[in-house]
N, C-alpha and C positions, 0 to 999 in steps of 0.2 A: 558563664556555666555557674553553678550556685555557688561554688567553692569560689569566685571571685565576686558573689553579692547579686547574684541576679535570681530572684526568687519565681520570674518564671520559669525558666528550662530546670527542668530535671535530669541530675546529672549523678546520681547518687554513690555509682561504679569510682568518678572520677575524681569527687568530693572526697570520699572517703581514700582516697590515693594520695589526697592533699593532707588528708588530717596524721597520714602513715610517712608523709615527707617532707619538700619543702615545694612551697608556692612561689614564683617566680611573676613581680608586677611589671618588669620592663625588658621583654622578650621579644625583636624583632627579627623578622626576616630580614635575607639581603634582594628580596626581591615580590614582589603580590603578587604572584604569578605562580604555579606549581613547580613547572623546569626548570628553570633558574635557581628559584629558591631550593628545588632539592638538590640542585649539583652542588650548591655550598654546604650544604648541612653533610653531605655525601665526603667533601674534600676540603674543610675549612680555607675554602679560597671564594674570591668574588666569584658571580656569573662570568663577569667582562673577560678578568682574567686568566678563564679556565677554557672561555670562547664557548659558552651556552648562555648569550645574553637570546640566542632564536629558539621562539620554542618547539620542545621534537626535537631537535636536535640529539645527537649522540656523543655520550660522557668519550671522547679523545680517550685513546689508549694510553697515552704519556701520561694522563694526569690520574696518579693513586686516590685512592677511598682507602676512609677508615680498615670499612670491612675485610679489606687486603690486607693491613696490617695485621687485625685480631686473628686474621685466618693463617700465616703466618706466624704469630703466638703461640698456635695453637686452638682457637675457637672453629669449632664449626658453624659457616654463617649459611642465613636463609633471610629471603626477600618473600613476601608473600601478599595477596592481596587486591588493593587496587593500582592500576599502574601507574611503576616508580618514577616512569615519565625520564629516564634518563638511557632509553635504546631506541630512541624516535618513535613514533606514536601519531596519530590521524594524518598515515602520508596517504601523496599518489600512489601509484602502480609504479609510475616514473624513479621517483624519491626512493617505493620498495626497492627497486631493482638495486638504486648505490649502493641504501644499504646490505645488499646479499654480496651485489658487485665487490667491494673491498671489506668485505667483513667489517663492518662497523659497529656491532652489535656485540659487547664487551663481554655484560656481566655474568653471563654463562661462565667465563672465565675468572671473574674476580671473584666469585660467591659460590660456596657446594651445593644450593640451591637454589631457585630461583624460579617464579610461576605468578601467573595473574591469575589469580582465584575470583571470584564474583564478587559485584559491588559493594556489594551489602554484607559477608563473612568472608572473613579469613581463616577462620577455627581449620578447615579441614587442611589445610597446608601448611597452619601452626602442627598443629599433629605431626607431619608427614614428617616435618620438619623434625620434630623432638624423636619420634620413633626411627627418624634413620640418622641422628647423632650416634656417632661410637658413645659408650657411655661412661671411658675417661675424658672426653671431653668437652670444657664446657660450652656453651653456644650462644652467639649469637642471634636475633632475631627481631627485622623489619616487618612490622604489621601496620599496614595503611589500609585508609576508608576510603569508600568515596562521601559519604556523610560529613559535613556539610554542603554540597556542592548541588546548583540549580540545573536543570527546576526540582523544583524542594516539590516529595510526594510523600514525607514519611507520616499522614493526614493523622494517624491512630495516636502520633505522640503531641497530635498541634495544639499549646493552648488556645484559647479563647482569646482570637484577633483585636475583640473589643474589648478586652482587661487588661490585656498585656502593658509592662511600662515602656513606654518607646523609647529608642534610643535617645538620649540629649541630640539637639543642634539636626533631627531628623525629622521633615517635613511628615504632618500625622492627616493623612488620608486616608480612609479603609482599605482602596488597593496595598497602600505603604504597609499599613497593619499584617492586613494577611500576607502580603512577603516577607514580613519580618517574624511573625507569628511560624511560617512553612519552614523559615531558617532556625529557629528555635527547635521545632519538631523533630528538624534531622539533627540535630543536635544530640536531643536524647535519645535519641534512638540509635546515634554512634556511642552513646556513654552502654548502654545494652548490650553492645556488640565489644565495645572495651571489656566489660562485665564476665564477657563469654571466654576472654582470655586471660584473666585475671583467677575464675572460677580453673580455668584446664593448669596452668602453674597451682596452684594449690590442693589438686588433686592428686599433682603428681610431686604432688612436695618442694615444690620449686620456689614458691611464691618467698621466704623469708628469704633464701639466697639469690634473688635474679634483682638485679638494679633495672628498674623500668622507669622510663622515659615517655612522659605524653606531650606531646606539643602541636600546636597545628601549622599547615606547612605557608600559611600564606591567609590575608585577613577573606572573610566569605561575603557573596554576592548581593550585597547589601547596598545602600544608594555611597560615596564615595568612599568604596572601601576597595572587594578586590579589583587589582590592575589599578589602583592609583598609589600615590606615596603620602598620602596623608592616613593619621595613625590605623583607621579602621581596614585600612589595606595591609599592615605591616604587622601590627602589635598583634602577638599571639599569647593564648594559654601556652605556661610550660610548666610541668612539675616531674620531679626527681624523687624515685622513690629508694632509697639505701639504706638499709638492715644495719644497725652499728656506725653507719660513720655520718647518717643526716638527724636530726632531733626531727619528731613528726610533730606536725602542725607549725613550722616556722615558716617564716615569708623571709623573702630576700628583692629586694628593691635595685639591686647591681642592673646596671644598663647590657646587656645580652643581644647580641648578632647572631645570626644564622650560622655566619660561620666559627664563630666559639663551642657550637655542636662538635663537631669532631673529633677537638682538641683534647676536650673535656671527657668525652668517654675515652680514650688513650692513654689518657691522666689516671683516671678512676680503675681503671684495669691494667696500671704499671707499662702499659707500651710505648716504646719512643714516640714524641713527635717528629714527624718530617718538616726540615724544614722551610719547605714550600707553601707551609700550611702559615697565614696571613690570621688565621683565627686564633685566639687565646682560649687559654683552660680557665673555666670561672669557677673550679674546685673548690681554691681559697672561699669561697660565698658562701660555703656548707655549714662553715662555722663562725663565721667574720659576719656580722650583719653589714659593717662597713666595708665591704671587700668591695674594690673598682678597680677593671681592667680599663675602662678606657671614659675620657672625656666625653666623644661623640664617636657616631656608627654611620656606615651609611650604607645607600639602597640605592635600586635601582630601577626601572621599567623598560623593556622590548616589547619586539612582537610576542604575540598572544593568541595560540591555537593556530591553526597552519592556513586560515582564510588569506585572502587575499587582502592586502588594506587596503580596506574602504572605510573603516572609521576608527578612532581610539582604542573600542573593545579591541582591534585586529592586530592595531602596533601603535606604539607611540615613544620617543624618546626621551624619555625623564632621569633625574639624577637627584638622589635629596639625601645633605647631612645634616644629624642633628642631635642635640643633646637631650639632658630633662631641662633643660633650658628652653633654647632655639631652635628653631626648622629651618633650611633652609630649601626650596625647594627649584629644580632651575628645568623645566620644559623646551626643548630642544625644538619640538614640533607644536609653538606655542599656538599658532593659526588655525590648529584642530583645536574645534570643541570637544568638552566631555563626552564620553559615550558611556555607561557601566558598562562592564563585562558579565556577561552569560543575559543577563536578564534585559537584554536592551530591545526586545520585543516582548517583553513581560506585560504584565496589565499593571504593574507599580508603575513602570516608566513610562508609560503611554497615555498613563493619565496626569503624569508631575510635566508630561511634553504636552497635551493639547491644551493646560493651563497656560502656559507660558508661550503659546502662540496664540491663542486667545487674551494674552494681558491677563489673566488674573492668576498669576501665581504671586504667591505672596511674597515680600523680603523677609527674610535674608534667600532665601532658597532662588530667588529668581536669580542672584549674585551667585550663589555658593555654586547651581547646578548649571548655568548656563552667564557668568559672569555678567550678564545685565544685556545681553544680546552681542557683547562682544567679544575678541576672543581672548582666548586665555591668554593671563599675564605669564612672561618669559621667565621671570624670577617672581617666587613667593617668599613671602618671611613670616616666621609665627612667634612669637614670643609664648610659648605655651606655660611657662609659670600661670600666665595673666589669662590664657585663650588655648584652657587645653582641646576646647575640641576644632582649633583650629578654623575658624571663622572672620578673622578679620588679619586681610593679606596688608605686612606692614611695609610692605616694598618701596613705598613711596612718604612711608613718614623720615624728617631729615632726623628724628629722637633716636632710630636706631641704625643709619646712613653707617656707621662705625662696627653696629654688631653684624651686620649683614657681610661688609665687605669682609670680615675677617673668617666669617663660613664662605663664600668665594671662595679665599685663599683654601681654606681646606680641604674643598671640592676640589681646585684646582692641582690643588698636589696628590688626591687622591687621581683623579680621574688620569695624569699624567703616567702616576706609578702603578697601573691597573691598564696602559696603552689604551685606553677606551678609544673610540672611534669616532664619536661626537666634536663640536667643539668645546673647545675652553671657557666658564664660564665668566673666563677676564681675560680680555684684548687685549693686543699690543695696544700699548701706547701711540698715540697718533703722532704722523710726523711731521716734524714741522719743515 
């Protein structure tokens, strides 16, 4: 996005939103996939904790969401746009029958309005929500977009792939450039759609009195992005505009987890935060540059989509704990090679695989994408201050042995408290 310094992506509406609100530089989702990530955004809890680590699961009825709390507090609530992925999706007829048999789809009972509209605009549904809202009630609306989502097809918005600045640490090939330019084009198209929402609020004279939050739900389908626990899979934009409470053009570097969105929204509206929420409100960051809730946060990767587990595109079991200084990644299925999510059959990955198979893929990309032909490491440890691109795994470096063990201890505790189902990262001591 332009607001984050990218000159190749045209995002004038969201850039203006950042000028009127606060831009957050260290916001991360709890998963690099939409379903578990959105589950955390809605519930203030980790995906494993709420039984939402399997893609396209239905959110259990006993798990409360923040729109329900807002509704009880007097808000008219609605969800529209792209599939919100918390009532099951992409299912087989047999799975669909189970959902119906046990009445597992719950969001019709949780909010006043829910409708999945077109992939590229939610404006008609948003207007419908505002038209149906009782005049005396405040409102909450979640508007979701398909962009940027592979396959990339926002051709009229794409920059010239030969002229873009490639992301640091990514192999520079014509096919990869075209892929990245397509990604940028979809971001620009999404910005134009966000502009429609802003214009509608202004036309109804609601803009100044509405809290607007813009956030990504996971990293995009680029190399070492969506589906991975690397920075490009979890690190997302976050902008909040709240006139009279947040100074325009301000920036916060506080560490934020996707679990924190729900309690922050409740805190902003004066509603009580349930004790079941594990996320923390970061409202204190709005006027305090040094505010911090955490030293470190967590994320997880599980099933993706509803296909059979043929590769790590479809299924992986990984966990991470990270701070601004270090990151530990635990790959429980270390034997399986990296396969990118969504574009595993696209031209960019096909070209990279062909170079790998011919022994012509240069370093460090041969190591980053294929681990030099070996299995993935079970543990990856990165010094983010020295290596923000996460290119040098320090797992075997004696100088980082103690720091890595500390982060394994953090992850071990978190997994126990989440009742995680994969083996803990610290095995029991050998029997003597």
